[in-house]
PANU-216189 format. One record per residue (C-alpha): residue number from 1; z, y, x. Coordinates in steps of 0.1 Angstrom, whole numbers, plus 2048, in hexadecimal, padded with zeros to 3 digits. Example, Ala and Ser with C-alpha at 12.3 -4.5 7.8 and 13.67 -1.06 7.14 Angstrom:
BEGIN
+------+-----+-------+------+
! resi !  up ! north ! east !
+------+-----+-------+------+
!    1 ! 84E !   7D3 !  87B !
!    2 ! 847 !   7F5 !  889 !
+------+-----+-------+------+
# end
This chain:
BEGIN
+------+-----+-------+------+
! resi !  up ! north ! east !
+------+-----+-------+------+
!    1 ! 6FE !   8BF !  7F9 !
!    2 ! 702 !   89B !  804 !
!    3 ! 6F5 !   88D !  824 !
!    4 ! 6DF !   86E !  824 !
!    5 ! 6D5 !   855 !  840 !
!    6 ! 6B0 !   84C !  843 !
!    7 ! 69D !   832 !  857 !
!    8 ! 677 !   832 !  85B !
!    9 ! 65F !   814 !  860 !
!   10 ! 65F !   81B !  886 !
!   11 ! 685 !   818 !  887 !
!   12 ! 68F !   83C !  88B !
!   13 ! 6B1 !   844 !  87B !
!   14 ! 6BC !   867 !  871 !
!   15 ! 6D2 !   879 !  859 !
!   16 ! 6C5 !   893 !  840 !
!   17 ! 6D8 !   8AB !  828 !
!   18 ! 6C7 !   8AB !  806 !
!   19 ! 6D0 !   8B3 !  7E2 !
!   20 ! 6D9 !   899 !  7C8 !
!   21 ! 6BA !   88A !  7B8 !
!   22 ! 6A4 !   88E !  7D7 !
!   23 ! 68A !   872 !  7DD !
!   24 ! 695 !   852 !  7EE !
!   25 ! 676 !   851 !  804 !
!   26 ! 665 !   86C !  819 !
!   27 ! 652 !   870 !  83A !
!   28 ! 666 !   86B !  85A !
!   29 ! 670 !   88B !  86D !
!   30 ! 665 !   87C !  88E !
!   31 ! 646 !   866 !  888 !
!   32 ! 63B !   86E !  864 !
!   33 ! 63D !   849 !  858 !
!   34 ! 64F !   842 !  837 !
!   35 ! 675 !   843 !  83A !
!   36 ! 68D !   835 !  820 !
!   37 ! 6B0 !   83F !  818 !
!   38 ! 6CB !   827 !  825 !
!   39 ! 6E9 !   81D !  810 !
!   40 ! 708 !   825 !  823 !
!   41 ! 72C !   81F !  817 !
!   42 ! 741 !   83F !  816 !
!   43 ! 760 !   840 !  82D !
!   44 ! 77F !   837 !  81A !
!   45 ! 7A1 !   842 !  826 !
!   46 ! 7C3 !   83A !  815 !
!   47 ! 7DB !   856 !  81C !
!   48 ! 7F9 !   84B !  808 !
!   49 ! 812 !   82E !  809 !
!   50 ! 812 !   810 !  7F4 !
!   51 ! 7EF !   803 !  7FB !
!   52 ! 7F9 !   7E5 !  811 !
!   53 ! 804 !   7C3 !  805 !
!   54 ! 822 !   7C5 !  81D !
!   55 ! 82F !   7E4 !  80B !
!   56 ! 84C !   7DA !  7F4 !
!   57 ! 851 !   7ED !  7D4 !
!   58 ! 877 !   7E7 !  7D3 !
!   59 ! 87B !   7F5 !  7F6 !
!   60 ! 867 !   814 !  7F1 !
!   61 ! 877 !   81D !  7CF !
!   62 ! 89B !   812 !  7D5 !
!   63 ! 8A3 !   810 !  7B0 !
!   64 ! 8C8 !   811 !  7A5 !
!   65 ! 8C7 !   7EC !  799 !
!   66 ! 8BD !   7E1 !  7BC !
!   67 ! 8DA !   7F4 !  7CB !
!   68 ! 8F3 !   7E5 !  7B2 !
!   69 ! 8E7 !   7C2 !  7BB !
!   70 ! 8EC !   7C9 !  7E0 !
!   71 ! 90F !   7D6 !  7DB !
!   72 ! 919 !   7B7 !  7C7 !
!   73 ! 90F !   7A1 !  7E4 !
!   74 ! 923 !   7B3 !  7FE !
!   75 ! 949 !   7B7 !  7FA !
!   76 ! 957 !   7DA !  7FE !
!   77 ! 963 !   7E5 !  820 !
!   78 ! 986 !   7D8 !  828 !
!   79 ! 986 !   7BC !  80E !
!   80 ! 98F !   79A !  819 !
!   81 ! 973 !   782 !  811 !
!   82 ! 987 !   762 !  819 !
!   83 ! 99A !   750 !  7FD !
!   84 ! 9BF !   759 !  7F9 !
!   85 ! 9D7 !   741 !  80A !
!   86 ! 9F7 !   74F !  7F9 !
!   87 ! A0B !   735 !  7E5 !
!   88 ! A06 !   738 !  7C0 !
!   89 ! A25 !   738 !  7AA !
!   90 ! A2A !   718 !  796 !
!   91 ! A34 !   71B !  772 !
!   92 ! A56 !   70D !  769 !
!   93 ! A5A !   6FA !  749 !
!   94 ! A7A !   6F9 !  734 !
!   95 ! A8C !   717 !  744 !
!   96 ! A96 !   733 !  72D !
!   97 ! AA2 !   752 !  739 !
+------+-----+-------+------+
# end
């Protein structure tokens, strides 16, 4: 059975466990004046990841296409990233042989 919060005309606040469909108004437990049920938001708790704006979908999933893009940007270990300074052979014209 759910628990409901009530407040009477005198200002007394209390909680009462009642079945669904019970009346919204009844006499106060302390003073006997009319008491009305209060509307209270239920507590809401997120217990899983991905509920925050700062959460990134690509970081959390790590799909294969993201890994391929990252590997294209970084050269493999031991590879020289600077341009080659070795002389290039020049073609010779008119020589047979």
